[in-house]
LOTORFI-58950 format. One record per residue: residue number from 0; x, y, z of N, C-alpha, C in turn. Coordinates in Angstrom, 3 decimals, always signed. Layout:
<NUM,<X,Y,Z>,<X,Y,Z>,<X,Y,Z>>
...
END
This chain:
<0,<+8.942,+8.403,-4.708>,<+8.762,+8.293,-6.160>,<+8.057,+9.538,-6.687>>
<1,<+8.719,+10.679,-6.554>,<+8.080,+11.930,-6.927>,<+8.606,+12.495,-8.237>>
<2,<+9.508,+11.772,-8.913>,<+9.931,+12.229,-10.228>,<+8.780,+12.027,-11.212>>
<3,<+8.598,+13.006,-12.104>,<+7.504,+12.903,-13.079>,<+7.650,+11.659,-13.940>>
<4,<+8.878,+11.335,-14.340>,<+9.095,+10.149,-15.174>,<+8.763,+8.874,-14.414>>
<5,<+9.138,+8.837,-13.145>,<+8.809,+7.664,-12.334>,<+7.311,+7.481,-12.227>>
<6,<+6.615,+8.558,-11.903>,<+5.168,+8.482,-11.747>,<+4.500,+8.036,-13.042>>
<7,<+4.946,+8.587,-14.152>,<+4.361,+8.231,-15.452>,<+4.620,+6.764,-15.782>>
<8,<+5.848,+6.315,-15.568>,<+6.193,+4.926,-15.883>,<+5.396,+3.964,-15.012>>
<9,<+5.241,+4.300,-13.750>,<+4.501,+3.440,-12.835>,<+3.025,+3.395,-13.213>>
<10,<+2.465,+4.557,-13.533>,<+1.045,+4.619,-13.867>,<+0.735,+3.894,-15.170>>
<11,<+1.680,+3.913,-16.112>,<+1.442,+3.278,-17.410>,<+1.710,+1.779,-17.401>>
<12,<+2.427,+1.298,-16.415>,<+2.712,-0.140,-16.335>,<+1.440,-0.905,-15.985>>
<13,<+1.392,-2.136,-16.416>,<+0.212,-2.966,-16.175>,<+0.398,-3.786,-14.904>>
<14,<-0.108,-3.258,-13.802>,<-0.088,-3.971,-12.534>,<-1.484,-4.485,-12.181>>
<15,<-2.343,-4.611,-13.168>,<-3.742,-4.938,-12.897>,<-3.888,-6.274,-12.182>>
<16,<-3.080,-7.262,-12.553>,<-3.223,-8.572,-11.925>,<-2.842,-8.524,-10.452>>
<17,<-1.710,-7.897,-10.142>,<-1.286,-7.838,-8.742>,<-2.167,-6.897,-7.934>>
<18,<-2.645,-5.823,-8.562>,<-3.562,-4.920,-7.859>,<-4.869,-5.627,-7.508>>
<19,<-5.413,-6.365,-8.459>,<-6.654,-7.084,-8.197>,<-6.446,-8.185,-7.171>>
<20,<-5.248,-8.756,-7.156>,<-4.951,-9.786,-6.160>,<-5.017,-9.221,-4.750>>
<21,<-4.619,-7.968,-4.576>,<-4.723,-7.326,-3.272>,<-6.183,-7.226,-2.846>>
<22,<-7.032,-6.773,-3.753>,<-8.458,-6.634,-3.426>,<-9.083,-7.992,-3.141>>
<23,<-8.755,-8.990,-3.940>,<-9.307,-10.327,-3.725>,<-8.865,-10.897,-2.381>>
<24,<-7.617,-10.627,-2.022>,<-7.104,-11.120,-0.747>,<-7.805,-10.438,+0.422>>
<25,<-7.975,-9.135,+0.337>,<-8.700,-8.405,+1.384>,<-10.117,-8.950,+1.520>>
<26,<-10.764,-9.175,+0.400>,<-12.138,-9.681,+0.403>,<-12.220,-11.053,+1.047>>
<27,<-11.211,-11.882,+0.800>,<-11.234,-13.229,+1.372>,<-10.948,-13.220,+2.871>>
<28,<-10.091,-12.293,+3.309>,<-9.757,-12.220,+4.732>,<-10.847,-11.548,+5.553>>
<29,<-11.552,-10.586,+4.934>,<-12.554,-9.796,+5.657>,<-13.865,-9.776,+4.868>>
<30,<-14.559,-10.913,+4.812>,<-15.758,-11.006,+3.966>,<-16.901,-10.104,+4.413>>
<31,<-16.862,-9.637,+5.650>,<-17.927,-8.738,+6.125>,<-17.732,-7.308,+5.648>>
<32,<-16.625,-7.033,+4.971>,<-16.385,-5.683,+4.462>,<-15.407,-4.911,+5.323>>
<33,<-15.174,-3.669,+4.946>,<-14.159,-2.848,+5.610>,<-14.742,-1.672,+6.378>>
<34,<-16.045,-1.616,+6.505>,<-16.644,-0.549,+7.281>,<-16.864,+0.725,+6.491>>
<35,<-17.137,+1.804,+7.217>,<-17.590,+3.041,+6.586>,<-16.472,+3.871,+5.983>>
<36,<-15.266,+3.809,+6.553>,<-14.202,+4.708,+6.106>,<-12.902,+3.930,+5.945>>
<37,<-12.360,+3.962,+4.728>,<-11.136,+3.245,+4.384>,<-10.075,+4.267,+4.011>>
<38,<-8.870,+4.097,+4.535>,<-7.750,+4.934,+4.119>,<-6.698,+4.048,+3.449>>
<39,<-6.215,+4.503,+2.292>,<-5.198,+3.802,+1.520>,<-3.914,+4.611,+1.632>>
<40,<-2.979,+4.132,+2.444>,<-1.737,+4.858,+2.700>,<-0.728,+4.583,+1.598>>
<41,<-0.142,+5.651,+1.066>,<+0.804,+5.502,-0.035>,<+0.108,+5.054,-1.302>>
<42,<-0.974,+5.734,-1.645>,<-1.851,+5.270,-2.734>,<-1.243,+5.430,-4.119>>
<43,<-0.177,+6.230,-4.267>,<+0.418,+6.415,-5.588>,<-0.584,+6.973,-6.576>>
<44,<-0.628,+6.412,-7.797>,<-1.585,+6.900,-8.791>,<-3.005,+6.413,-8.577>>
<45,<-3.250,+5.736,-7.455>,<-4.622,+5.377,-7.091>,<-5.079,+4.004,-7.509>>
<46,<-4.160,+3.145,-7.948>,<-4.565,+1.836,-8.458>,<-5.435,+1.065,-7.469>>
<47,<-4.966,+0.974,-6.226>,<-5.704,+0.227,-5.210>,<-6.913,+1.015,-4.739>>
<48,<-6.776,+2.326,-4.625>,<-7.882,+3.158,-4.147>,<-9.109,+3.025,-5.035>>
<49,<-8.915,+3.082,-6.345>,<-10.046,+2.950,-7.260>,<-10.695,+1.575,-7.112>>
<50,<-9.900,+0.558,-6.966>,<-10.461,-0.790,-6.821>,<-11.190,-0.953,-5.489>>
<51,<-10.681,-0.335,-4.430>,<-11.385,-0.368,-3.152>,<-12.734,+0.340,-3.257>>
<52,<-12.737,+1.496,-3.925>,<-13.992,+2.257,-4.063>,<-15.015,+1.486,-4.877>>
<53,<-14.552,+0.725,-5.868>,<-15.468,-0.072,-6.682>,<-15.981,-1.291,-5.914>>
<54,<-15.097,-1.912,-5.155>,<-15.494,-3.127,-4.433>,<-16.384,-2.808,-3.232>>
<55,<-16.157,-1.643,-2.600>,<-16.915,-1.278,-1.406>,<-17.619,+0.062,-1.646>>
<56,<-18.649,+0.075,-2.451>,<-19.263,+1.347,-2.870>,<-19.951,+2.110,-1.749>>
<57,<-20.282,+1.452,-0.634>,<-20.915,+2.172,+0.472>,<-19.886,+2.721,+1.451>>
<58,<-18.618,+2.445,+1.216>,<-17.544,+2.956,+2.069>,<-16.935,+4.212,+1.456>>
<59,<-16.526,+5.141,+2.299>,<-15.734,+6.276,+1.851>,<-14.268,+5.844,+1.789>>
<60,<-13.622,+6.127,+0.658>,<-12.229,+5.737,+0.463>,<-11.388,+6.998,+0.304>>
<61,<-10.333,+7.098,+1.106>,<-9.406,+8.224,+1.023>,<-8.027,+7.692,+0.678>>
<62,<-7.466,+8.157,-0.441>,<-6.110,+7.814,-0.813>,<-5.148,+8.903,-0.389>>
<63,<-4.112,+8.538,+0.365>,<-3.105,+9.485,+0.831>,<-1.758,+9.154,+0.216>>
<64,<-1.044,+10.179,-0.239>,<+0.305,+9.972,-0.752>,<+1.103,+11.256,-0.572>>
<65,<+2.408,+11.086,-0.421>,<+3.276,+12.235,-0.246>,<+3.939,+12.718,-1.510>>
<66,<+3.655,+12.078,-2.646>,<+4.285,+12.433,-3.916>,<+3.296,+13.186,-4.795>>
<67,<+3.483,+14.487,-4.997>,<+2.552,+15.251,-5.827>,<+2.417,+14.703,-7.247>>
<68,<+3.504,+14.200,-7.825>,<+3.424,+13.681,-9.193>,<+2.514,+12.466,-9.274>>
<69,<+2.557,+11.615,-8.265>,<+1.675,+10.450,-8.236>,<+0.222,+10.879,-8.041>>
<70,<+0.002,+11.775,-7.090>,<-1.366,+12.199,-6.811>,<-1.985,+12.941,-7.988>>
<71,<-1.177,+13.646,-8.753>,<-1.709,+14.354,-9.920>,<-2.337,+13.375,-10.899>>
<72,<-1.731,+12.211,-11.051>,<-2.276,+11.189,-11.947>,<-3.587,+10.649,-11.392>>
<73,<-3.610,+10.364,-10.087>,<-4.833,+9.847,-9.457>,<-5.977,+10.855,-9.558>>
<74,<-5.682,+12.119,-9.282>,<-6.725,+13.140,-9.309>,<-7.221,+13.400,-10.731>>
<75,<-6.323,+13.322,-11.717>,<-6.746,+13.511,-13.100>,<-7.705,+12.406,-13.526>>
<76,<-7.435,+11.198,-13.109>,<-8.353,+10.107,-13.436>,<-9.689,+10.298,-12.734>>
<77,<-9.637,+10.735,-11.479>,<-10.866,+10.943,-10.720>,<-11.738,+12.010,-11.367>>
<78,<-11.104,+13.073,-11.855>,<-11.849,+14.140,-12.514>,<-12.355,+13.722,-13.890>>
<79,<-11.626,+12.822,-14.536>,<-11.961,+12.443,-15.899>,<-12.982,+11.333,-16.014>>
<80,<-13.286,+10.672,-14.908>,<-14.224,+9.566,-14.935>,<-15.390,+9.863,-13.992>>
<81,<-16.565,+9.504,-14.407>,<-17.732,+9.627,-13.530>,<-17.887,+8.363,-12.688>>
<82,<-18.675,+8.472,-11.639>,<-19.017,+7.273,-10.881>,<-18.129,+6.983,-9.698>>
<83,<-17.460,+8.007,-9.154>,<-16.614,+7.779,-7.987>,<-17.012,+8.715,-6.840>>
<84,<-18.258,+8.704,-6.404>,<-18.669,+9.626,-5.332>,<-18.050,+9.297,-3.981>>
<85,<-17.555,+8.082,-3.822>,<-17.029,+7.657,-2.520>,<-15.512,+7.672,-2.457>>
<86,<-14.838,+8.351,-3.406>,<-13.377,+8.327,-3.469>,<-12.818,+9.736,-3.540>>
<87,<-11.765,+9.986,-2.754>,<-11.039,+11.247,-2.859>,<-9.567,+11.001,-2.531>>
<88,<-8.744,+11.953,-2.929>,<-7.302,+11.844,-2.715>,<-6.797,+13.099,-2.018>>
<89,<-5.738,+12.917,-1.232>,<-5.182,+14.052,-0.509>,<-3.673,+13.872,-0.369>>
<90,<-2.949,+14.982,-0.523>,<-1.502,+14.982,-0.315>,<-1.222,+14.935,+1.179>>
<91,<-0.400,+13.998,+1.600>,<-0.060,+13.869,+3.011>,<+1.262,+13.135,+3.133>>
<92,<+2.153,+13.693,+3.912>,<+3.443,+13.069,+4.205>,<+3.390,+12.526,+5.625>>
<93,<+3.645,+11.239,+5.763>,<+3.613,+10.624,+7.093>,<+4.819,+11.078,+7.907>>
<94,<+4.625,+11.279,+9.225>,<+3.383,+11.133,+9.986>,<+2.445,+12.319,+9.780>>
<95,<+1.175,+12.106,+10.116>,<+0.136,+13.125,+9.951>,<-0.470,+13.439,+11.319>>
<96,<+0.252,+14.152,+12.166>,<-0.243,+14.361,+13.538>,<-1.548,+15.136,+13.617>>
<97,<-1.864,+15.913,+12.584>,<-3.089,+16.723,+12.620>,<-4.331,+15.955,+12.190>>
<98,<-4.148,+14.741,+11.662>,<-5.317,+13.969,+11.246>,<-6.058,+13.459,+12.475>>
<99,<-7.389,+13.390,+12.393>,<-8.153,+12.933,+13.558>,<-7.819,+11.486,+13.911>>
<100,<-7.649,+11.246,+15.183>,<-7.302,+9.909,+15.649>,<-8.496,+8.966,+15.541>>
<101,<-8.181,+7.698,+15.268>,<-9.170,+6.616,+15.281>,<-10.328,+6.891,+14.315>>
<102,<-10.036,+7.475,+13.164>,<-11.089,+7.941,+12.262>,<-11.482,+6.918,+11.196>>
<103,<-10.714,+5.824,+11.049>,<-10.957,+4.931,+9.920>,<-11.263,+3.512,+10.393>>
<104,<-12.213,+2.899,+9.705>,<-12.583,+1.514,+10.011>,<-11.664,+0.513,+9.330>>
<105,<-10.845,+0.972,+8.377>,<-9.889,+0.089,+7.706>,<-8.694,+0.912,+7.248>>
<106,<-7.502,+0.347,+7.445>,<-6.252,+0.954,+6.993>,<-5.590,-0.032,+6.042>>
<107,<-5.398,+0.403,+4.794>,<-4.843,-0.447,+3.743>,<-3.581,+0.220,+3.197>>
<108,<-2.607,-0.577,+2.830>,<-1.409,-0.034,+2.192>,<-0.782,-1.100,+1.318>>
<109,<-0.348,-0.705,+0.141>,<+0.298,-1.622,-0.785>,<+1.619,-1.019,-1.253>>
<110,<+2.698,-1.680,-0.905>,<+4.038,-1.302,-1.384>,<+4.470,+0.088,-0.936>>
<111,<+4.167,+0.416,+0.316>,<+4.655,+1.671,+0.891>,<+5.821,+1.450,+1.836>>
<112,<+5.785,+0.384,+2.605>,<+6.707,+0.205,+3.719>,<+8.164,+0.347,+3.291>>
<113,<+8.537,-0.265,+2.184>,<+9.958,-0.257,+1.802>,<+10.430,+1.101,+1.295>>
<114,<+9.502,+2.033,+1.054>,<+9.880,+3.378,+0.617>,<+10.246,+4.291,+1.786>>
<115,<+9.956,+3.891,+3.013>,<+10.102,+4.775,+4.161>,<+11.483,+4.620,+4.797>>
<116,<+12.115,+5.768,+5.093>,<+13.399,+5.731,+5.791>,<+13.222,+5.181,+7.206>>
<117,<+12.102,+5.523,+7.826>,<+11.797,+5.038,+9.171>,<+10.493,+4.248,+9.112>>
<118,<+10.556,+2.918,+9.148>,<+9.321,+2.130,+9.024>,<+8.339,+2.366,+10.164>>
<119,<+8.834,+2.825,+11.313>,<+7.934,+3.039,+12.440>,<+6.941,+4.158,+12.161>>
<120,<+7.272,+5.044,+11.231>,<+6.320,+6.094,+10.848>,<+5.017,+5.469,+10.368>>
<121,<+5.116,+4.412,+9.581>,<+3.915,+3.751,+9.062>,<+3.120,+3.119,+10.193>>
<122,<+3.789,+2.414,+11.072>,<+3.061,+1.691,+12.118>,<+2.445,+2.652,+13.130>>
<123,<+3.108,+3.774,+13.405>,<+2.499,+4.778,+14.280>,<+1.271,+5.401,+13.617>>
<124,<+1.319,+5.548,+12.300>,<+0.171,+6.099,+11.582>,<-0.998,+5.115,+11.597>>
<125,<-0.704,+3.829,+11.467>,<-1.753,+2.815,+11.560>,<-2.432,+2.898,+12.916>>
<126,<-1.646,+3.013,+13.967>,<-2.219,+3.129,+15.318>,<-3.039,+4.398,+15.462>>
<127,<-2.551,+5.482,+14.876>,<-3.238,+6.769,+15.004>,<-4.573,+6.774,+14.278>>
<128,<-4.590,+6.294,+13.037>,<-5.766,+6.457,+12.190>,<-6.807,+5.357,+12.373>>
<129,<-6.380,+4.168,+12.755>,<-7.307,+3.049,+12.845>,<-8.148,+3.089,+14.114>>
<130,<-9.445,+2.943,+13.950>,<-10.343,+2.861,+15.104>,<-10.153,+1.515,+15.808>>
<131,<-10.581,+1.390,+17.066>,<-10.527,+0.084,+17.720>,<-11.261,-0.974,+16.893>>
<132,<-10.600,-2.083,+16.660>,<-11.178,-3.138,+15.849>,<-11.059,-2.915,+14.358>>
<133,<-10.347,-1.862,+13.933>,<-10.225,-1.570,+12.508>,<-9.489,-2.682,+11.773>>
<134,<-9.925,-2.925,+10.553>,<-9.228,-3.852,+9.669>,<-7.902,-3.228,+9.247>>
<135,<-6.848,-4.027,+9.255>,<-5.544,-3.599,+8.755>,<-5.067,-4.608,+7.727>>
<136,<-4.711,-4.104,+6.547>,<-4.097,-4.980,+5.538>,<-2.995,-4.217,+4.828>>
<137,<-1.778,-4.727,+4.937>,<-0.636,-4.143,+4.252>,<+0.116,-5.235,+3.495>>
<138,<+0.466,-4.941,+2.262>,<+1.247,-5.862,+1.451>,<+2.473,-5.123,+0.944>>
<139,<+3.598,-5.802,+0.978>,<+4.831,-5.164,+0.541>,<+5.793,-6.218,+0.014>>
<140,<+6.829,-5.753,-0.628>,<+7.876,-6.659,-1.071>,<+8.592,-7.265,+0.132>>
<141,<+9.150,-8.439,-0.071>,<+9.945,-9.133,+0.938>,<+11.394,-9.190,+0.447>>
<142,<+12.318,-8.785,+1.276>,<+13.713,-8.712,+0.836>,<+14.272,-10.097,+0.517>>
<143,<+14.822,-10.275,-0.686>,<+15.434,-11.567,-1.032>,<+16.699,-11.807,-0.207>>
<144,<+17.104,-13.061,-0.175>,<+18.252,-13.431,+0.647>,<+19.599,-13.180,+0.020>>
<145,<+19.633,-12.849,-1.265>,<+20.910,-12.644,-1.944>,<+20.710,-11.759,-3.156>>
<146,<+21.827,-11.239,-3.681>,<+21.747,-10.439,-4.891>,<+21.330,-11.301,-6.076>>
<147,<+21.736,-12.565,-6.080>,<+21.311,-13.465,-7.150>,<+19.793,-13.627,-7.145>>
<148,<+19.204,-13.670,-5.955>,<+17.748,-13.787,-5.853>,<+17.066,-12.511,-6.347>>
<149,<+17.678,-11.355,-6.078>,<+17.138,-10.094,-6.598>,<+17.075,-10.136,-8.121>>
<150,<+18.154,-10.539,-8.743>,<+18.204,-10.582,-10.202>,<+17.236,-11.628,-10.765>>
<151,<+17.064,-12.725,-10.054>,<+16.133,-13.759,-10.505>,<+14.697,-13.252,-10.475>>
<152,<+14.336,-12.500,-9.433>,<+12.987,-11.939,-9.359>,<+12.766,-10.905,-10.450>>
<153,<+13.776,-10.099,-10.736>,<+13.663,-9.132,-11.822>,<+13.418,-9.858,-13.142>>
<154,<+14.180,-10.908,-13.399>,<+14.030,-11.651,-14.649>,<+12.678,-12.343,-14.738>>
<155,<+12.147,-12.755,-13.593>,<+10.879,-13.484,-13.586>,<+9.679,-12.565,-13.753>>
<156,<+9.752,-11.352,-13.207>,<+8.543,-10.524,-13.105>,<+8.571,-9.239,-13.925>>
<157,<+9.732,-8.723,-14.249>,<+9.792,-7.494,-15.045>,<+10.812,-7.602,-16.172>>
<158,<+10.793,-8.699,-16.932>,<+11.847,-8.872,-17.946>,<+11.793,-7.849,-19.067>>
<159,<+10.614,-7.389,-19.436>,<+10.499,-6.458,-20.553>,<+10.117,-5.058,-20.138>>
<160,<+10.219,-4.755,-18.838>,<+9.815,-3.443,-18.342>,<+10.831,-2.375,-18.747>>
<161,<+10.405,-1.114,-18.804>,<+11.345,-0.026,-19.089>,<+12.484,-0.018,-18.066>>
<162,<+13.668,+0.437,-18.475>,<+14.821,+0.452,-17.554>,<+14.548,+1.190,-16.247>>
<163,<+13.759,+2.263,-16.294>,<+13.452,+3.013,-15.080>,<+12.694,+2.150,-14.078>>
<164,<+11.720,+1.391,-14.562>,<+10.966,+0.511,-13.665>,<+11.846,-0.612,-13.142>>
<165,<+12.701,-1.153,-13.990>,<+13.602,-2.210,-13.540>,<+14.551,-1.696,-12.462>>
<166,<+15.074,-0.500,-12.653>,<+15.959,+0.099,-11.644>,<+15.237,+0.259,-10.317>>
<167,<+14.012,+0.809,-10.365>,<+13.256,+1.024,-9.133>,<+12.884,-0.294,-8.466>>
<168,<+12.590,-1.309,-9.271>,<+12.227,-2.606,-8.719>,<+13.405,-3.215,-7.955>>
<169,<+14.596,-3.140,-8.540>,<+15.781,-3.662,-7.870>,<+16.021,-2.912,-6.567>>
<170,<+15.927,-1.592,-6.614>,<+16.128,-0.806,-5.401>,<+15.079,-1.131,-4.347>>
<171,<+13.847,-1.354,-4.788>,<+12.779,-1.684,-3.843>,<+13.021,-3.032,-3.179>>
<172,<+13.445,-4.019,-3.942>,<+13.735,-5.331,-3.365>,<+14.852,-5.244,-2.329>>
<173,<+15.868,-4.463,-2.636>,<+16.987,-4.320,-1.706>,<+16.573,-3.574,-0.440>>
<174,<+15.609,-2.667,-0.569>,<+15.180,-1.857,+0.573>,<+14.095,-2.528,+1.401>>
<175,<+13.529,-3.612,+0.906>,<+12.401,-4.258,+1.584>,<+12.847,-4.923,+2.884>>
<176,<+11.867,-5.334,+3.677>,<+12.123,-5.948,+4.969>,<+11.807,-7.440,+4.927>>
<177,<+12.351,-8.159,+5.883>,<+12.000,-9.564,+6.073>,<+10.783,-9.655,+6.984>>
<178,<+10.051,-10.769,+6.960>,<+8.925,-10.923,+7.889>,<+9.345,-10.774,+9.348>>
<179,<+10.538,-11.288,+9.677>,<+11.009,-11.194,+11.057>,<+11.228,-9.743,+11.472>>
<180,<+11.749,-8.945,+10.553>,<+11.946,-7.525,+10.855>,<+10.613,-6.814,+11.065>>
<181,<+9.616,-7.152,+10.270>,<+8.306,-6.522,+10.412>,<+7.643,-6.949,+11.717>>
<182,<+7.801,-8.191,+12.096>,<+7.278,-8.641,+13.394>,<+7.885,-7.803,+14.517>>
<183,<+9.181,-7.545,+14.437>,<+9.832,-6.703,+15.436>,<+9.300,-5.277,+15.431>>
<184,<+9.024,-4.748,+14.246>,<+8.455,-3.403,+14.144>,<+7.084,-3.329,+14.806>>
<185,<+6.257,-4.335,+14.571>,<+4.922,-4.356,+15.176>,<+5.013,-4.451,+16.695>>
<186,<+5.958,-5.236,+17.180>,<+6.129,-5.343,+18.629>,<+6.569,-4.010,+19.217>>
<187,<+7.482,-3.324,+18.535>,<+7.941,-2.017,+19.013>,<+6.800,-1.005,+19.016>>
<188,<+5.924,-1.084,+18.004>,<+4.784,-0.165,+17.915>,<+3.629,-0.576,+18.813>>
<189,<+3.748,-1.721,+19.470>,<+2.698,-2.252,+20.352>,<+1.389,-2.423,+19.598>>
<190,<+1.508,-2.948,+18.393>,<+0.333,-3.263,+17.578>,<+0.016,-4.742,+17.753>>
<191,<-1.081,-5.028,+18.401>,<-1.484,-6.415,+18.624>,<-2.625,-6.759,+17.677>>
<192,<-2.804,-8.043,+17.446>,<-3.893,-8.501,+16.592>,<-3.536,-8.581,+15.131>>
<193,<-2.270,-8.330,+14.783>,<-1.846,-8.356,+13.384>,<-0.869,-9.509,+13.160>>
<194,<-1.067,-10.219,+12.067>,<-0.228,-11.361,+11.723>,<+0.617,-11.037,+10.495>>
<195,<+1.867,-11.484,+10.504>,<+2.793,-11.269,+9.395>,<+3.026,-12.603,+8.697>>
<196,<+2.889,-12.607,+7.378>,<+3.061,-13.834,+6.611>,<+3.896,-13.554,+5.365>>
<197,<+4.708,-14.528,+4.983>,<+5.381,-14.502,+3.688>,<+4.431,-15.091,+2.659>>
<198,<+4.225,-14.381,+1.552>,<+3.303,-14.856,+0.524>,<+3.990,-14.810,-0.836>>
<199,<+3.655,-15.802,-1.644>,<+4.218,-15.935,-2.981>,<+5.747,-15.933,-2.913>>
<200,<+6.395,-15.519,-3.989>,<+7.853,-15.607,-4.014>,<+8.550,-14.315,-3.621>>
<201,<+7.764,-13.241,-3.374>,<+8.438,-11.963,-3.158>,<+7.689,-10.997,-2.243>>
<202,<+6.577,-11.423,-1.639>,<+5.779,-10.491,-0.855>,<+5.697,-10.916,+0.602>>
<203,<+5.326,-9.955,+1.432>,<+4.863,-10.249,+2.779>,<+3.567,-9.465,+2.982>>
<204,<+2.759,-9.939,+3.905>,<+1.524,-9.230,+4.220>,<+1.333,-9.160,+5.719>>
<205,<+0.696,-8.084,+6.130>,<+0.316,-7.869,+7.526>,<-1.186,-7.703,+7.553>>
<206,<-1.868,-8.551,+8.307>,<-3.328,-8.517,+8.275>,<-3.890,-8.806,+9.651>>
<207,<-5.044,-8.216,+9.919>,<-5.737,-8.454,+11.171>,<-6.614,-7.272,+11.548>>
<208,<-6.958,-7.221,+12.826>,<-7.750,-6.115,+13.364>,<-7.019,-5.514,+14.557>>
<209,<-7.119,-4.204,+14.671>,<-6.455,-3.542,+15.794>,<-7.100,-3.927,+17.107>>
<210,<-6.290,-4.261,+18.077>,<-6.800,-4.624,+19.387>,<-7.196,-3.391,+20.175>>
END
């Protein structure tokens, strides 16, 4: 999602309810916190990163994204607002072999998986960056079972959205994975300690601690 129009449309859309739901869910699953260093993979314009930095002010939060147009929005907000000493953003295209291994106490990602041509890139990055026992939480769209279901979800959740967002939403639903496919990906990546669940009418989540 590196088109300027895409980035602008996404940043201007109101995803506050679903973004906050991610933070609330993380808080409920891991009430002891996320540790000293949190990485947000595929942070986009920083929606989740800012909320993580606010919820966990003693943690360092790093937002990574491969789309310069998205990161420009996140960095502009960071520069324009005071009170974010624990948050920074960096351009990074997965995989990131030069990043230090086992450097983060928590690996978070929201709606990145379905954007990747090779989903194993994400899971290898989780293994690389997460320290032993690191918290892992990923939420993504779940592929509907039919084209009729795709259209029903569009009508239910983005009925008045700009055409560009509606187009991207449909493409994202079609590109998403099933829980069974993600379970297979985790097994291939030899990631233990993570559970895959179908949540709500259109999401899946992967949560747990690295073994």
